[in-house]
C-alpha positions as CSV (number, residue, x, y, z in Angstrom):
1,M,100.1,125.3,145.4
2,S,102.4,122.3,145.4
3,G,101.3,119.0,143.8
4,S,100.9,117.2,147.1
5,V,98.9,120.0,148.7
6,K,96.8,120.3,145.5
7,G,96.3,116.5,145.5
8,R,95.2,116.6,149.2
9,A,92.8,119.5,148.5
10,A,91.3,117.6,145.6
11,Q,91.0,114.4,147.7
12,A,89.3,116.4,150.5
13,T,86.9,117.9,147.9
14,A,86.1,114.4,146.6
15,A,85.6,113.1,150.1
16,S,83.2,116.0,150.9
17,Y,81.2,115.2,147.7
18,L,81.0,111.5,148.7
19,S,80.0,112.2,152.3
20,G,77.1,114.2,151.0
21,M,76.1,111.5,148.6
22,G,75.2,108.8,151.1
23,A,72.2,107.7,149.2
24,A,74.3,107.0,146.1
25,V,77.4,105.4,147.7
26,D,77.2,101.8,148.9
27,A,79.7,99.2,150.3
28,R,80.7,97.6,146.9
29,P,84.1,98.5,145.4
30,V,83.6,101.4,143.0
31,A,86.2,102.8,140.6
32,I,86.6,106.6,140.6
33,L,88.2,107.8,137.4
34,K,89.4,111.2,136.1
35,S,87.2,112.9,133.6
36,S,88.3,115.7,131.4
37,D,84.6,116.9,131.2
38,I,82.0,115.6,133.6
39,R,79.0,116.8,131.6
40,R,80.4,115.0,128.5
41,T,81.0,111.9,130.6
42,E,77.4,111.9,132.0
43,D,76.1,112.4,128.4
44,W,78.1,109.5,126.9
45,F,77.4,107.0,129.6
46,G,73.8,108.0,129.5
47,K,73.7,107.1,125.8
48,V,74.9,103.6,126.7
49,G,72.3,103.0,129.3
50,F,74.0,104.2,132.5
51,V,71.8,106.0,135.0
52,L,73.1,109.1,136.7
53,R,72.8,108.3,140.4
54,A,74.2,111.6,141.7
55,H,76.5,114.6,140.7
56,H,77.9,117.5,142.6
57,P,77.7,120.5,142.6
58,E,74.4,120.7,140.8
59,E,75.2,123.8,138.6
60,A,78.7,122.7,137.3
61,P,79.4,119.2,138.4
62,T,83.0,118.1,139.0
63,W,81.9,114.6,140.4
64,C,79.3,112.1,139.3
65,E,78.3,108.5,139.9
66,L,76.8,106.4,137.2
67,E,75.3,102.8,137.2
68,R,74.3,100.2,134.7
69,D,73.3,96.6,135.5
70,G,75.0,96.7,138.9
71,T,78.3,98.3,137.6
72,V,78.9,101.6,139.4
73,L,81.5,104.1,138.2
74,Q,82.4,107.5,139.7
75,F,84.2,110.3,137.8
76,L,86.0,113.3,139.2
77,G,86.8,116.3,137.0
78,G,88.3,119.7,137.5
79,E,91.2,119.8,140.0
80,T,91.9,116.2,140.9
81,P,94.7,114.4,142.7
82,W,95.9,112.9,139.4
83,I,98.0,115.3,137.4
84,D,98.1,113.3,134.2
85,A,95.4,113.0,131.5
86,P,92.7,110.4,132.1
87,A,94.1,106.9,131.5
88,F,93.4,103.2,132.4
89,T,95.1,100.1,131.2
90,G,92.3,97.7,131.2
91,C,88.5,97.7,130.7
92,F,85.4,97.8,132.8
93,Y,83.0,94.8,132.3
94,V,79.3,95.4,132.5
95,H,77.3,92.2,132.7
96,C,73.9,92.2,131.1
97,S,71.3,89.7,129.9
98,D,71.2,90.6,126.2
99,V,74.3,92.1,124.5
100,D,72.5,92.2,121.2
101,A,69.7,94.3,122.6
102,V,72.2,96.7,124.1
103,Y,73.9,97.0,120.7
104,E,70.6,97.8,119.0
105,Q,69.8,100.5,121.6
106,I,73.2,102.2,121.3
107,R,74.6,101.6,117.8
108,D,73.5,104.9,116.4
109,L,74.4,106.9,119.6
110,V,78.1,106.0,120.2
111,E,81.0,104.6,118.3
112,I,81.4,100.8,118.7
113,D,85.1,99.7,119.0
114,W,84.2,96.0,118.2
115,G,81.5,93.4,118.5
116,V,79.1,92.0,119.0
117,E,81.1,88.8,118.9
118,D,81.4,85.5,120.7
119,R,84.8,85.1,122.4
120,D,86.8,82.0,123.0
121,W,86.3,82.2,126.7
122,G,82.5,81.7,126.4
123,A,81.3,85.3,126.4
124,R,79.3,87.4,123.9
125,E,80.8,90.9,124.0
126,L,80.5,94.4,122.7
127,V,83.4,96.9,123.4
128,L,83.1,100.7,123.6
129,R,85.5,103.5,124.4
130,D,84.3,106.6,126.2
131,P,85.6,110.1,125.2
132,D,88.4,109.9,127.7
133,G,89.6,106.6,126.3
134,Y,88.2,104.2,129.0
135,F,87.2,100.8,127.5
136,V,83.8,99.5,128.5
137,T,82.9,95.9,127.6
138,I,79.2,94.9,127.6
139,T,79.2,91.1,128.2
140,Q,76.9,88.1,128.7
141,P,77.6,84.3,128.7
142,A,77.7,83.1,125.1
């Protein structure tokens, strides 16, 4: 199967998952990221307080949607339209009311990249990196 046909097939698969997940999908912009292992992604994000809103198919998911404090992320694994390894040049900000409490909840569950620290721009932040290398910043006003 050629790359463009394979990509269209994966996009169609993702679209069919999303159409069946109407209760989980809303009108806000949502990032959909490549995952090298959906179950591992669900487990890691669960440890840092994200709630699994949906995944598909049930037995061996290749798509999931996770949410924490209003931040929604979707992940697609298996055959995807993206031929390269998972990558993102930036970070996802999750706004919460108490970064220190989040740190206490997760510090023994996942590796902390840095923080908790007060930043020059008036934020108190904690930075994490998921198993695929995506940066997640937990933040609150300092």
